[in-house]
Phi, psi and omega in degrees: 000131182287144179282143184260124179274139178275120183304135177081356181231158175269047185232159183222159179262121177290126182286349180269302183264356178060033180249139177279124183224161180294155182305325183291348180274003180242143178282166182274140176223118181290336183275342181281150182298321180263004176080011182237151175286151184285335177260145176288167184297323181295315180294320180292321178295316180296318179296317181299318179296314180294321179295316180295322179297321178292318181297322182295339180273351180282160177295147177284152180273135183298312185294339181275318190248355183304310184285347183269346182268164181268176181292340179300327183279339181048054186293139177216154180280146174213102184056045180072351177270166179270132173239140182224171175262140178296135182295336184265306185257355177068018176281139179279136182205172177261110180284155177287153180302319182297323180288322179294319179299317179294324178294317179298319178299320179293321179296321182281353178142219184287155176242150181276142177270172181294339180267005178092000179275191181236137174223165181239130180199172180268328181051053180292165181264133182234144183280341182206166177294327179296315178297322181298315182288331181280345181282131184283354177256355181293138178071009175284127180228141181225139181289326180231151182298322185289351179277347182286125182300141181286335185267020175252173180286355185290335180056068190297334186269357190295322180288319181294312181293322179299316180297320180297316180292323177295319179298323179295316179297315182294317180297323185272322186243342180088001178204170179253150184204167176279132182279358177261304183260355178068012179283140175294135183190181169260091190288161174253161180273125179250132177271119179293334177248141180296127182297321182297332184262326188248353173045248186302320182295326180292335180277358176288131184298339179292339181255021183232146178223167177259128181225158177284170183298318182296315179294325180295322178293326177295320177297317182296320179296334180271000179094015179278196181064000000 
């Protein structure tokens, strides 16, 4: 819909809120006859925020996030959407896009807090609010990685140890690869000892290797990690 100019004034009528506003209150549009968008900047900003909020509640797409998640999620496709296992009850479900994005951020390192600071957490995926509240690692936040207890499910050393092992591969070979199948990849950190049984000892870098996603899933199916 074309924007309506008010005769005798440098003002236009917003087709969304029906308010007369100055020309500077409208964004530029190369496709419009007068070069202006039909909605004012305030209306477009409000619409964008509401639209993004709705999109964030939709299921995440499998082809987009499958390779970005860890073996803990056991991601599989379901009608083109992503399905994962709940970290607490192990039930398979479709996580929301907003939750998957936060989980990916946690896997890649630190996450930003609402005040603009940095905290460290796992941000695991849960099928319900009840599972989230029953999990003993939910809402745990730490200012520094070394503050995370070794005897919790958070696995405080996994990001530090993974970076150290990646640096060794790059320095020696110039690329990263799976230590099981030798394929070039972006490897994940595999615990040679089960974390649930060996706690602190499992977090020792001497008991960890870098593996591709496929090999890591094979270990998990056999009861490893």
